[in-house]
C-alpha positions in Angstrom: -23.1 -10.2 2.3 -21.5 -13.8 1.6 -17.2 -14.1 1.1 -17.8 -15.4 -2.2 -19.4 -12.4 -3.7 -15.9 -11.0 -3.8 -14.7 -11.3 -6.8 -10.8 -11.2 -6.2 -9.2 -11.9 -9.7 -11.5 -8.4 -10.9 -10.5 -7.0 -7.8 -6.9 -7.1 -8.6 -7.4 -5.5 -12.2 -9.2 -3.1 -10.5 -6.1 -2.5 -8.2 -3.8 -2.6 -11.0 -5.4 0.0 -13.4 -6.8 2.2 -10.4 -3.5 2.4 -9.0 -1.3 2.6 -12.4 -3.8 5.9 -13.2 -2.9 7.5 -9.9 0.9 7.1 -9.9 1.2 8.2 -13.7 -0.6 11.5 -12.6 1.4 11.6 -9.3 4.5 11.1 -10.9 3.6 13.6 -14.3 2.9 16.2 -11.6 5.7 15.2 -8.9 8.3 15.0 -11.5 10.8 15.7 -8.3 10.0 13.4 -6.4 12.0 10.1 -6.1 9.8 7.1 -4.4 11.4 5.3 -2.6 8.6 3.4 -0.9 5.3 2.3 -2.4 1.9 0.8 -0.8 -1.3 0.4 0.4 -2.4 0.9 3.3 -6.0 0.0 4.5 -8.0 -0.2 7.7 -11.0 -3.1 7.6 -14.4 -4.1 9.7 -14.6 -1.2 11.8 -16.2 2.5 12.3 -13.8 4.1 9.6 -12.9 1.9 6.8 -10.3 2.8 4.4 -7.6 1.5 2.0 -4.7 4.1 0.3 -1.9 3.9 -1.9 1.3 5.1 0.6 4.5 6.4 -0.8 7.1 8.6 1.1 9.9 10.0 -1.2 14.3 10.3 -0.6 14.4 13.8 0.9 11.3 13.2 3.0 12.6 9.9 4.5 15.8 11.6 5.3 14.2 14.5 6.9 12.5 12.3 9.1 15.3 10.4 10.0 17.0 13.4 10.7 14.3 14.5 12.9 14.1 11.4 14.8 18.3 11.2 15.4 17.2 14.9 17.0 14.5 14.3 19.1 14.9 10.5 19.8 18.6 9.8 20.1 17.6 5.8 21.4 14.8 5.1 18.7 15.2 2.1 16.1 15.4 3.9 13.2 14.6 0.8 10.9 11.3 1.4 12.3 10.5 4.7 10.6 11.5 3.0 6.8 8.2 0.7 7.2 5.9 2.9 9.5 3.9 4.6 6.5 2.2 6.8 9.0 5.6 9.0 8.5 5.4 8.7 5.0 5.6 12.0 2.6 2.1 10.2 1.3 0.6 8.1 4.4 -3.2 7.8 3.1 -3.5 9.1 -0.9 -1.7 10.3 -2.7 -3.8 12.6 -4.9 -6.3 14.6 -3.6 -9.2 13.5 -5.2 -11.9 11.4 -3.1 -11.6 8.1 -4.1 -8.0 7.8 -5.9 -8.2 4.5 -7.2 -11.6 5.0 -8.7 -15.5 4.5 -8.3 -15.5 0.9 -8.4 -12.7 0.0 -6.1 -14.3 2.4 -4.0 -17.4 0.5 -3.5 -15.0 -3.3 -3.5 -13.5 -2.0 -0.7 -16.8 -1.4 0.8 -17.8 -5.0 0.9 -14.5 -5.9 2.2 -15.6 -3.8 5.0 -18.8 -5.0 5.7 -17.6 -8.4 5.0 -14.7 -8.2 7.2 -17.6 -7.1 10.0 -18.0 -10.5 10.5 -15.9 -12.7 12.3 -16.9 -15.5 10.4 -14.8 -13.9 7.1 -12.4 -11.5 8.8 -9.1 -13.7 8.2 -10.4 -14.4 4.4 -11.1 -11.1 3.6 -7.8 -9.7 5.3 -5.9 -12.3 3.5 -7.4 -11.8 0.2 -6.8 -7.6 0.3 -3.4 -8.0 1.2 -2.3 -11.1 -1.6 -3.9 -8.8 -4.1 -2.3 -5.7 -3.1 1.1 -7.6 -2.8 0.1 -9.4 -6.4 -0.7 -5.5 -8.0 2.4 -4.2 -6.5 4.5 -6.6 -7.7 2.8 -6.4 -11.6 3.1 -2.3 -11.3 6.8 -2.8 -10.4 7.8 -5.4 -12.9 6.2 -3.1 -15.5 8.8 -0.3 -14.3 6.0 1.6 -12.9 7.9 3.2 -9.6 11.3 3.3 -11.7 14.1 1.0 -10.4 12.3 -1.9 -8.1 15.5 -2.9 -6.6 15.5 0.8 -4.9 11.6 0.7 -3.7 10.5 -0.8 -0.3 6.9 -2.0 -0.9 4.4 -1.7 2.2 1.0 -3.7 2.5 -0.5 -3.0 5.7 -3.3 -3.0 7.7 -3.4 -0.1 10.4 -2.4 -2.8 13.3 0.3 -4.9 11.6 3.4 -5.5 12.7 6.8 -3.5 11.3 7.4 -7.9 10.8 4.8 -8.3 8.6 5.0 -5.5 6.3 9.1 -6.6 5.9 7.5 -10.3 4.9 5.6 -9.4 2.4 8.2 -6.8 0.7 10.0 -9.5 0.4 7.0 -11.7 -0.8 6.6 -9.4 -2.9 10.2 -8.3 -4.4 9.5 -13.2 -5.2 7.2 -12.1 -7.5 9.1 -9.8 -8.7 11.6 -11.0 -9.8 9.3 -14.4 -10.9 8.1 -12.0 -13.6 11.1 -10.2 -14.8 
């Protein structure tokens, strides 16, 4: 499979439509949740490829921070805010397989297959990050997450450093401002 087999524009549209449908359903089923973080986590090119929506609620973040303060009083709590593994919903928002849709799942499998080849790994990784940031910016500009100024945006490969996640949040915010 060649890297030009990925239609990034089509994949952005699939990601937008799939995410918007999931968010709408998620919030209608859980109206009490106030989202404080939203994003995507992914893992490419290994035995267990993954691409998931992730989200955190204000209430859950407060409880998590309190737990960390008690258990590890010397720990930098800033990282908790950006670590999707500490989110209330770290890998999916709905209890269904392929929550972003079967077409997206098929495309994500293509990403994985291409990323296993060294010559395409960086290109695929950067493409996934780019369209993930674009999708979150577009949906935030549409008001899908409420007041976007009160939400952290998290796009992260499983091995990414927190600083990379923070830079992407800034990029997403810049994109949103250019749309509003």
